[in-house]
Phi, psi and omega in degrees: 000125181283327186290149173273124179279128187231033174307130178081005180234174171253148179299338181275356179098197185299140181270152174284142173292116192299316184300334182287341187242002179277150359279152182268131176288334177225152176292150170295319184216152171233132180254135181241126174261101182290333186202149176270340182287157178217153178263009174228170175219065184298143189299333183263004185251156180299338180284356172271352181274142177308143186309318184291349180255003185273353178061231188290348179260012183290325182278164178260060181287139181238136183294130179290139183299317182294322179292321177299315180296325176297321177300309182294318177299323178293321178294328179293343179279345177293153184292339179222168177284154168294159169287324182207137167249124186237129171264117183208214170127177173275052182183178182257110184304327183288352176282346175288126186294343183246025187299320180294321177294326179295316177298315182298320181294318178296320178293320179297321180279352174056051186267351184212151176297323177215151178242125183247152165231134172254124189211159171274351173083350186295329183276359177295133169237170177299319180297314181292320178301313179298321182294318180294319178295316179295333180282359179074037171299129182281319185205138173244125181254114186253120181266119180268137185258358181161173188248023176204173181298331182300327180292341181243027188302325184289354173282345181055037184229114181289142178078014186295323181293315178300318179298320179297317178302316181291327176296318179292321178299316179299314180300315181298317183289341181243016196289341182058236181271355181284134178265145179247127179240114180254131183219160177216148176274141187305325182290348178273355180259132173277168179306130177082002185271350183300318180294324177296317177302313181295321179291323183290318188247353186295335180256006177231031176210161177267327178228150180212146183201152167253117180262168184253145179293130177238151183279079186272336187242113184300332184283354185257136175273098185287341175298328178296335181263010181104357178091139176292149181293155174268020175232169179289171177306330184263003173097000178275163178295138177287123181273185179245030182301132178267332182270122175283125183279344191303315183292351180273343183228356183213165164210167190226138175258118177273163184300337180273004178090001179278141177259128182234160187272356186198182182250039180297146176275351176281169176305122191285158171271124185273118176277329182184165179250115184298336178292338184250337184227166176268163178300320181292319178299321181288316180300324183254014187277172183293324180293320177294318179301312181296322180296315180293318180298320178298322177298312184289338177267009180057042179237034183296341180297346176298338181248121186301326181295335184263340193305317182247005187286131171234005184304320182298329181293335180270351184245354187267164175251164181304324182292347183270349186292128185244354188307312183289346181252006189301313182297316179296320181293325176296321178294321182290331184101151186251358178245124182276000000 
């Protein structure tokens, strides 16, 4: 197998201990949701929930090109590059008709050390693959939903799994400097299929992993799917951290132009409107300051989106835990 197996790790390598570098003058990462629509309805995802129960992701909102360029131009105003710009979301990024141009614009403005896309891969064509590679995409993370057509039955397309494998093979053979990370959630594997997964994708990817199911969507009964793991998405023990680290190192642009502090599936807390403010103003703004201070004062319940959330505990690494440093960080200040 050519691919490096990285269960429990990040493709970028060892993480910095977050408390040692706070407050950050610039975010480590910015996540961009280009679109809320998706071409799948995976059982563990909000798109498997009836439309009327999806809340803010029910519509097929698409990020405006001018607003996206304002975001990237704003990131270019920071004194240093981000560590990562990621296209992901509660939708399929490749459904945005200008996704390759978006990657190219971010690369041209040199706003991040690496540019990532998280995708199910179904919308990849040879033309789009070549365009993404030419646009200097740093890494494509492809989420596999199962190892046969039955796993993709709701696409109503025969042979879809074989086609997906061939799309990934084509991307791998033409990838240039772009890295391919293929992953699957454990609940999508039947007994004995892990080895089949590794054999199928191990020679057409650079990184490969089996991730663990986490309870990300409140509307889903995860017991029906075999139960969420008692470990993090990356396989580490779930801690009891009270402080969510995400607003201290990232922010997210939603398709409607709203900037939020995390990737919660609940109705988000709005930090700012990109149509009215710059990325830097929002990152260093009063709403962000108050939000971070509430986290460090163990008062996250002040924000309804945070009150019952444990999603961050399933997605964090040991280096992200801030509880023991909360008092010191408050003294230090939360705006860089």
